[in-house]
C-alpha positions as a printed Julia matrix, in Angstrom:
181×3 Matrix{Float64}:
  -8.02   12.2   -21.53
  -8.57   14.11  -18.32
  -6.05   16.77  -17.33
  -3.92   17.13  -14.24
  -5.7    20.35  -13.13
  -9.05   18.57  -13.47
  -7.73   15.67  -11.35
  -6.35   18.0    -8.69
  -9.63   19.92   -8.51
 -11.78   16.79   -8.35
  -9.65   15.17   -5.65
  -9.65   18.4    -3.64
 -13.43   18.8    -3.97
 -13.99   15.25   -2.72
 -11.31   15.01   -0.02
 -10.07   18.38    1.26
 -12.92   19.2     3.61
 -14.24   15.73    4.39
 -10.89   13.97    4.86
  -8.04   16.49    5.2
  -5.42   13.89    6.09
  -6.35   11.75    3.07
  -6.2    14.94    0.98
  -2.7    15.66    2.29
  -1.65   12.13    1.31
  -3.17   12.52   -2.17
  -1.35   15.82   -2.65
   1.95   14.16   -1.72
   1.29   11.23   -4.07
   0.42   13.68   -6.84
   3.62   15.66   -6.3
   5.69   12.49   -6.32
   4.05   11.38   -9.57
   4.9    14.73  -11.14
   8.53   14.21  -10.15
   8.8    10.73  -11.74
   6.35   11.08  -14.64
   9.18   11.21  -17.16
   9.74    7.5   -16.52
   6.45    6.53  -18.18
   6.89    8.62  -21.34
   3.59    9.24  -23.11
   1.63    8.04  -20.07
   3.04   10.81  -17.85
  -0.22   12.75  -17.58
  -2.18    9.55  -16.96
   0.13    8.64  -14.08
  -0.16   12.07  -12.48
  -3.96   12.12  -12.82
  -4.21    8.65  -11.26
  -1.92    9.7    -8.41
  -4.13   12.66   -7.53
  -7.3    10.57   -7.78
  -6.2     7.2    -6.38
  -7.91    7.62   -2.98
 -11.11    9.48   -3.89
 -13.09    6.34   -3.05
 -12.59    7.19    0.63
 -14.77   10.29    0.21
 -17.88    9.71    2.33
 -20.25   10.43   -0.54
 -18.53    7.81   -2.74
 -18.34    4.91   -0.27
 -20.43    2.01   -1.52
 -18.62   -1.34   -1.37
 -16.07   -0.45    1.32
 -13.23   -1.01   -1.14
 -12.06    2.54   -1.82
 -10.25    1.61   -5.03
 -13.41    0.15   -6.57
 -15.68    2.92   -5.28
 -13.37    5.63   -6.64
 -12.98    3.93  -10.01
 -16.73    3.51  -10.36
 -17.27    7.19   -9.63
 -14.71    8.16  -12.23
 -16.32    5.87  -14.8
 -20.0     6.43  -14.05
 -20.14   10.07  -12.98
 -17.07   11.71  -14.48
 -16.92    9.49  -17.62
 -13.15    9.34  -17.21
 -10.71    7.55  -19.48
 -10.97    3.77  -18.93
  -7.23    3.45  -18.22
  -7.46    6.13  -15.52
 -10.39    4.28  -13.94
  -8.45    1.01  -14.08
  -5.34    2.52  -12.5
  -7.45    3.8    -9.61
  -9.3     0.47   -9.34
  -6.11   -1.59   -9.09
  -3.71    0.85   -7.41
  -1.22   -0.58   -4.94
  -2.37   -4.18   -5.41
  -6.0    -3.39   -4.56
  -7.0    -6.63   -6.3
  -5.71   -8.49   -3.23
  -7.95   -6.53   -0.88
 -10.83   -6.91   -3.35
 -10.48  -10.69   -3.25
 -10.21  -10.67    0.55
 -13.43   -8.64    0.75
 -15.26  -10.93   -1.65
 -15.17   -8.27   -4.38
 -12.46   -9.73   -6.61
 -14.84  -11.0    -9.27
 -16.7    -7.71   -9.34
 -13.47   -5.72   -9.71
 -12.25   -7.99  -12.5
 -15.59   -7.83  -14.33
 -15.7    -4.04  -14.27
 -12.1    -2.97  -14.84
  -9.18   -4.27  -16.87
  -5.93   -4.25  -14.87
  -3.1    -1.99  -16.0
   0.33   -3.5   -15.45
   3.94   -2.78  -16.18
   5.83    0.37  -15.41
   2.7     2.52  -15.19
   1.26    0.37  -12.38
   4.67    0.17  -10.69
   5.02    3.95  -10.81
   1.65    4.49   -9.13
   2.52    1.92   -6.44
   5.84    3.74   -5.94
   4.13    7.11   -5.51
   1.5     5.8    -3.1
   3.73    3.55   -1.05
   6.54    6.06   -0.55
   4.24    8.82    0.72
   3.02    9.12    4.31
  -0.61    9.74    5.27
   0.36   13.41    5.7
   1.94   13.67    2.26
   5.62   13.42    3.15
   8.18   11.15    1.48
   8.9     7.92    3.33
  10.74    4.66    2.83
   8.44    1.9     1.53
   9.17   -0.4     4.48
   8.17    2.35    6.92
   4.99    3.01    4.94
   4.01   -0.65    4.97
   4.71   -0.83    8.69
   2.58    2.28    9.27
  -0.36    0.76    7.38
  -0.15   -2.49    9.36
   0.02   -0.57   12.61
  -2.87    1.75   11.71
  -5.26   -1.07   10.82
  -4.06   -3.64   13.36
  -4.28   -7.42   13.58
  -7.32   -9.1    12.1
  -8.22   -6.27    9.73
  -8.75   -7.13    6.07
  -6.39   -4.3     5.09
  -3.68   -5.78    7.31
  -4.05   -9.22    5.73
  -4.15   -7.72    2.24
  -1.09   -5.5     2.67
   0.81   -8.38    4.24
   0.01  -10.56    1.22
   0.74   -7.8    -1.3
   3.96   -6.58    0.35
   6.35   -8.62   -1.81
   4.72   -7.22   -4.97
   4.7    -3.7    -3.57
   8.37   -3.91   -2.57
   9.32   -5.29   -5.99
   7.46   -2.49   -7.79
   9.15    0.18   -5.68
  12.55   -1.42   -6.31
  11.95   -1.44  -10.07
  11.1     2.26  -10.06
  14.01    3.08   -7.74
  16.38    1.35  -10.18
  15.12    3.51  -13.03
  15.52    6.66  -10.97
  19.15    5.83  -10.18
  20.15    5.21  -13.79
């Protein structure tokens, strides 16, 4: 299993200079994962690693398919030889399977990576979808609205986030309920 420091270093190497705003987001998602990792028990380190690495597929040198989740997961698998569950969490983070299908990549994603579900997937969605592009905490509804606004009408991301919103909201609610108890 990869370590949190390794994940932080790798994400920083790939994003900090090339995409500083995406790096700020990844740092915020990583910090949030550290704060809720206790919820996933023995998968705590896996969650935190995935949080730091979830957006590495945006790094210019990794872009291949245009689906950042798939590109990042492939890099982790093929170059870094990362744990298969870590690769799968990155591949499917925040309902990326919806965008994959909408881009015509759904079969490819499914053939290459096994989805991870349950609380672990919910926790990663929570961390990603309650963190702004600049790494600050935000309400999930505001985050979804920001994504829709940033990409605009007609964009595949807009259609995908719109379709995935009920699942994203439900995942965030499930994690919120655990944090309150």
